[in-house]
N, C-alpha and C positions, 0 to 999 in steps of 0.2 A: 129869813128863817127864824122861827119862834125860839124862845129861850129853851123850852123843853126839848125841841128837836135838836138844837145845837148841843145841848148837854148829852142827849142820847147818842148822837154821832160821835162825840168826843169819847164817850164810854166804849162804843164799838171799836173805835180806832185803837183803844188801849186794851182790848180784849185779849186774854191769854187762856181762855177755857180749854182750847184744843191742845195746849201744851202743858198746862198746870193741872187741869181736872178733866182729862179727856174721856170720851166714850170709846173705849178700846185703846189702841196704841196711840201714844202722843204724836203730835205733829213733828215731823223729822227735822224741822228748822224753826227759826224764830218766827212768830206770827207777824204778818203784815196785812191787816184788813184793808180791803180795797172796795170802795163804793163811792157813788156820787148821788147826793140827794139834796133837794130843796123842796119846801112845802108848796111852792108855786108850780112845780112841774105838772104838766098834764099828760105826759107820756112816760111810761116806765118800761125799762128793759130788764128782764129777769133771766139771766143765763145760768151757767153751771158754777164755775169757780175760776179764780185767776189761774192762768198757766205760768210757765217760767218767765216769759217776757213781761207779763203784767206784774208778776211778783217783783221783778227787777225795777220796773218803771213806777209802780205804785199808782198807775192810772188804768182804768178798765179798757179792755179791747185795743191795746196798743200792739196788735199782732195781725197776722193775715186773716184771722177770724173776724176781727174788727173791720178790716177793709171790706170783706165780703158783706158783713152786716150793714155797713154804711151804704154799700151799693144796693143791697136789697131795699133799704129804707129810702134811698134817693136823697141823702142829706150830705152836707159838707162836714168837715172836721169841726169847724166852729159851731155849727148847729148841734152836732152830736154831743159835744162836750159843754154845751150851755146848760148848766144845772137848773136854771130857772125854767127850762123847757123840757129837759129829759133827765129823769132819774135812772140810775143804773145800779141795780141791787142784785148781785148774784146770790145763788142759794147758799154758797159757802163764801165767806169774805176773804179767806186766806187760801193761797196755793196749797193743795192737799198733798203734794208730792207725786212721785211717779211709781207706776207698778213695774213688775218684772219685765214687761215688754216695752217699757219706755212711754207708755200712755199715762195720762193724768188719772190719779185715783179719784173716786167719787167725792163730791163735796162733803165736808165735815158736817155731821149732824148737829154739832153743838150750836152752830150759827142760827139755823132755823128755829131750833127749840128755844133758844134763849132770847133772840132779838127780833125775829121776823114779824110776829103779830104786833108787837109794840111799835115797831118802825112804821108799818103800814097804817097804823092808827093815826099817824101824823100827816099822811099824804092824801088829804081829802080832795085835792084838786085833780088827782089822776083820773083820766077818763078811759085810757086804754093801756093794757099791760101786755107786752110782747113776751111770750113764754118760749124761750129758746132752749129746747131739749126736754127730755123726759123728767128730769128732777124738778124743774120749775112747774111743768105741767101737772105732775102728780100732787105737788103741794098746793097749788092754787085751784086746780079743778076738782081735786078729790075724787068722789065717786063718779063724777061726770067724765073723768078721763077714760079713754078707750083702752083696749087690751094692748095696743102697740102705739108707738109714736106715729107711725104711718096712718093708722086709723084716726088718731086724734087730730092730726094735721089735716087729713082729708075731710074731716067733719068740722072744719074751722068755722063755718058759718053759724053753727050751733052756739058757739061761744061769744060771738060778736053781738048778741041780742040781749045782753044783760039789761034789765030795767032798774035794778037797784045796785048801785056801786059801779065800778069800772067794768068795761068789756074786756075780753081776753082774745088774743090772737096767737094760737099755738104755731110754732115754727120748728123746723129741725135746727140743731145747733149749726152755726155757720162754719164750723171747723172743716178743714180739708179732708178729714176722715169721713165726711159725709158726701164726698164727690160722687161715689157710686150710687148713693141714695138719690141724689139730685138727678142723675142721668136716668135712673129707673123710674122716677116720678116727675115727668115733664109738666104735669098739670100744676105743680107747685109754682113754677115760673109763670105759666100762662094765666092761672086763676088767682093765686094767693098774692103774688108780688104786686100786681096792679092795685089791688085793694089796699095792701099795706102802704104803698107809696101815697095813695090818695089820703088815707087817714093820717099818716104821719105829717104830710104837708099841711093838712088842715089844722092839726093841733099845734104845730110849730108856728105857722103863720098867724094863727089867731091868738098866740101868746104874746105877740109883739105889741 
């Protein structure tokens, strides 16, 4: 990792914007930014924000969502957490807290506004970015994002043909809350997952 990226990650790990200078209500607990990044990584995963289990562990996707995502990708734990191959950069670095129904609140806006563009400026080796959920899709795809997550994911081929910079692959979030969506959209398993696994395997194996 370059000195500039090392310094940047250290600054992110110490970030307290959402607690000390928030956009709206402050974070309801002490910040604990969670991300994995190395400049050599060729694959990047962009999800939503840490949940309660990840907030406790300090490591991305140490929960059932991570188990499902690793199954979708066809990777081992060791491969998934190899920072020289896979970067994991959520839209919000800290657990945002829970809403009245017990679900996770949206990712904090402070993270993307302050850190995201600068961070990706150091990741020139990334060739494919997996966009898990609407928040990541809207930030990275901008006006190319469709009206709904289903439409965006259904048109996944459109985003894999980037000629300048990394390609994108939109995915539903691997949370159990999306079980009904997965049952309603079987094409995701038959069309998208085979492509995902081929691309992931190519990028991981060619990084060795």
